[in-house]
C-alpha positions in Angstrom: -3.4 28.3 -12.3 -5.4 25.9 -14.5 -5.1 25.1 -18.1 -8.7 25.5 -18.7 -9.8 24.4 -22.8 -12.0 27.4 -24.3 -15.6 26.7 -24.4 -17.6 28.2 -27.0 -20.4 29.6 -24.6 -20.2 31.3 -21.5 -22.1 29.2 -19.3 -19.6 25.7 -20.5 -17.1 28.2 -18.7 -18.8 28.6 -15.8 -19.6 24.8 -15.5 -15.7 24.2 -15.9 -14.9 26.6 -13.3 -17.6 25.1 -10.8 -16.1 21.5 -11.7 -12.9 22.5 -10.5 -14.2 24.4 -7.6 -16.2 21.6 -6.2 -13.6 19.0 -6.7 -11.2 21.2 -4.9 -13.8 21.7 -1.9 -14.3 18.0 -1.8 -10.4 17.4 -1.7 -10.4 19.8 1.0 -13.0 18.3 2.8 -10.9 14.6 2.7 -7.5 15.8 3.6 -8.7 18.8 6.5 -8.4 16.3 8.9 -4.9 15.3 8.5 -4.0 18.9 7.9 -5.6 19.8 11.8 -3.5 16.6 13.1 0.0 17.4 12.0 0.5 20.9 13.4 -0.7 19.5 16.8 2.3 17.3 17.0 4.9 19.7 17.2 2.9 21.1 20.1 5.2 22.2 22.9 2.2 21.2 25.6 0.4 18.1 25.8 -2.6 19.6 24.7 -4.9 19.1 21.7 -6.1 22.6 21.1 -5.4 25.7 19.3 -3.8 27.6 19.2 -0.7 26.2 20.2 1.6 28.1 22.8 4.8 26.9 21.1 6.5 24.8 18.9 8.5 21.8 19.7 9.8 18.6 18.4 9.4 17.1 22.0 6.8 14.4 20.8 9.2 13.2 18.0 11.8 12.9 20.6 9.7 10.5 22.9 8.6 8.7 19.8 12.4 7.8 19.3 13.4 7.3 22.6 10.6 5.0 23.7 11.5 0.9 23.9 7.7 0.3 23.1 7.5 2.5 20.4 10.9 1.4 18.7 10.0 -2.1 19.4 6.4 -1.7 17.3 8.2 -0.1 14.6 10.6 -2.7 14.4 8.2 -5.4 14.2 6.2 -3.2 11.8 9.0 -3.0 9.8 10.0 -6.6 9.8 6.5 -7.8 9.1 6.1 -5.3 6.3 9.1 -6.2 4.6 9.1 -10.2 4.4 5.1 -10.3 3.9 6.0 -7.8 0.6 8.3 -10.1 -0.5 6.2 -13.4 0.1 3.1 -10.9 -1.5 5.1 -10.3 -4.4 6.7 -13.6 -5.4 3.4 -15.2 -5.2 1.5 -12.8 -6.8 3.8 -12.7 -9.8 3.7 -16.3 -10.2 -0.1 -16.1 -9.6 -0.6 -13.2 -12.5 1.7 -15.3 -14.8 -0.3 -18.3 -14.5 -3.4 -16.3 -15.1 -2.2 -15.0 -18.2 -2.0 -18.6 -19.7 -4.3 -18.3 -22.9 -5.1 -22.1 -21.7 -6.0 -21.5 -18.1 -9.7 -22.9 -17.7 -11.5 -20.8 -15.0 -9.9 -18.0 -15.0 -12.7 -15.5 -13.7 -13.4 -18.1 -10.7 -9.5 -18.1 -9.9 -9.3 -14.3 -10.0 -12.2 -13.6 -8.0 -10.5 -16.2 -5.5 -7.2 -14.4 -5.5 -8.8 -10.8 -5.1 -10.9 -11.7 -2.1 -9.1 -10.5 0.4 -9.7 -6.8 -0.9 -13.5 -7.5 -1.1 -14.1 -9.5 2.2 -14.4 -7.4 5.2 -11.2 -7.1 7.1 -12.9 -8.1 10.6 -14.4 -11.8 8.6 -10.7 -12.2 7.5 -9.1 -11.5 10.8 -11.1 -13.8 12.7 -10.9 -16.4 10.1 -7.3 -16.0 10.4 -7.4 -16.3 14.0 -9.1 -19.8 13.9 -6.9 -21.1 11.6 -4.0 -20.2 12.9 -4.8 -20.9 16.5 -4.3 -24.8 16.3 -1.2 -24.3 14.5 0.3 -22.3 17.3 0.9 -19.2 14.9 -1.0 -16.7 17.2 0.9 -14.2 19.3 3.6 -14.7 16.8 5.0 -12.2 14.0 5.1 -15.5 11.6 1.6 -15.6 11.6 1.0 -11.9 11.3 3.3 -12.0 7.9 1.5 -14.9 6.5 -1.9 -12.8 7.0 -0.5 -9.6 5.6 1.1 -11.5 2.6 -2.5 -12.7 2.1 -3.5 -9.5 2.3 -1.0 -8.0 0.0 -1.2 -10.7 -3.0 -4.4 -9.1 -4.4 -2.8 -5.8 -4.9 0.3 -7.5 -6.6 -2.1 -9.5 -8.6 -3.9 -6.4 -10.1 -1.0 -4.3 -11.1 1.1 -7.0 -12.4 -1.7 -8.7 -14.6 -2.6 -5.1 -15.8 1.2 -4.6 -17.0 1.4 -8.1 -18.4 -1.9 -7.4 -20.6 0.7 -4.9 -22.9 3.3 -7.2 -22.8 4.6 -8.3 -26.5 4.7 -12.3 -26.2 6.7 -12.2 -29.2 9.8 -11.3 -27.1 9.3 -14.5 -25.0 9.3 -16.4 -28.2 12.3 -14.5 -29.4 14.1 -15.4 -26.7 13.0 -18.9 -26.4 13.9 -19.2 -29.9 17.4 -18.1 -29.3 17.9 -21.2 -26.7 17.2 -19.4 -23.5 15.5 -21.1 -21.0 12.1 -20.0 -19.4 13.6 -18.9 -16.4 16.1 -16.8 -18.1 13.5 -15.5 -20.4 11.8 -14.3 -17.6 14.3 -12.6 -15.6 16.3 -11.3 -18.4 13.5 -10.4 -20.7 9.8 -10.0 -19.2 10.6 -9.2 -15.9 12.5 -5.7 -16.6 9.7 -4.7 -18.9 6.9 -5.7 -16.1 9.2 -4.1 -13.4 7.0 -0.9 -12.9 3.8 -3.0 -12.4 5.8 -5.2 -9.7 7.3 -2.5 -7.7 4.0 -0.8 -7.9 1.9 -4.0 -6.4 5.0 -4.3 -4.0 4.5 -1.0 -2.4 0.9 -1.3 -2.5 1.4 -4.2 -0.4 3.7 -3.1 2.1 1.1 0.0 2.9 -1.5 -2.6 3.4 0.6 -4.4 6.0 2.3 -0.8 6.9 -1.3 0.3 8.6 -3.0 -2.6 8.8 -4.5 -3.1 12.4 -7.5 -5.4 12.4 -5.7 -8.6 11.8 -2.8 -7.5 14.2 -5.4 -7.0 16.9 -6.4 -10.6 16.8 -2.6 -12.3 16.1 -0.2 -10.1 18.2 0.9 -10.3 21.8 2.5 -7.1 23.9 5.9 -8.5 22.3 4.3 -8.5 18.8 2.8 -5.0 18.8 2.8 -2.8 15.5 3.0 1.1 15.1 -1.2 0.8 14.6 -1.7 -1.7 17.2 0.7 0.6 19.7 -1.2 3.8 18.6 -4.5 1.9 19.2 -3.1 1.2 22.7 -2.1 4.3 23.3 -5.7 6.0 22.4 -7.4 3.7 24.8 -4.5 4.0 27.8 -3.4 7.4 27.7 -3.6 9.6 24.9 -0.4 11.7 24.0 0.7 14.0 21.5 3.5 11.0 20.6 0.8 9.4 18.4 0.3 12.7 16.4 4.4 12.5 15.9 3.9 9.2 14.7 0.6 9.7 12.9 2.7 12.0 10.9 5.2 9.9 10.4 3.0 7.4 8.9 1.3 10.3 6.8 4.4 11.3 5.2 5.5 7.7 4.2 2.3 6.9 2.5 2.7 10.3 0.7 6.0 9.4 -0.2 4.5 5.9 -1.6 1.9 7.4 -3.5 4.8 9.6 -5.3 6.6 6.9 -6.0 3.6 4.8 -7.9 2.7 8.1 -9.7 6.2 7.8 -10.7 5.8 4.2 -11.8 2.8 4.6 -13.6 4.1 7.7 -15.6 7.2 5.6 -16.8 5.0 2.6 -17.5 3.2 4.9 -19.7 6.4 6.2 -21.4 7.4 2.9 -22.2 4.0 1.4 -23.5 4.4 4.6 -25.8 8.0 3.7 -26.8 7.2 0.6 -27.6 3.9 1.8 -29.8 6.1 3.8 -31.9 8.6 1.3 -32.4 
């Protein structure tokens, strides 16, 4: 099952097996809540207990047929796509600026850009609420989109900056020497090469927006509810297995995003390896 290297001593092999076993136990401990919740979404009865009397898709059907859930899903997708596009554009521009060797105060600027990843989310939510209230951006999808874009920018900056660190600037100079404008060199030379980093940052930004709830609690009203806020309201008002069905959908979506990110990471490594051998 595991490709274990040959160790000289028996104790070395035992240590290796113990390390693998402990790692698997920790992984099982982390994913056990998910493994317990997901089967209950197929329970034929509205109970959160095992053993289940039967299997049914009724809770997924209620999710699809519910106007409230569909409105929440629509708002989530709209905000997620819009905030991801905005965060990606701003993050790529910021990364290009940070890679400028003439930039002064790079560390300070980088710290400011990634601060939304460090500052507690409740503080960000309160600050955004008081900043957006005079502008009339509370209880609106626009305000939520701008907030989620700010939360997604750090992920784009980190991934794109890391990708740009391995970019060969000689390609840019070659394009410029052939008479191409800076914009054309970026879109036809640089962007295709750093595309895996850009897409990875965009996926992180979308995932951040897709399951964010703290800022949504401050900035959304009844007509702007997102899926996480609808789940929160459902837990407080009436606990229903429909919430488990929605949670299962979110877990599957997050898993697909992680698989895509891993594929992009490996593709980036292959590209760098190919570039290094040429």
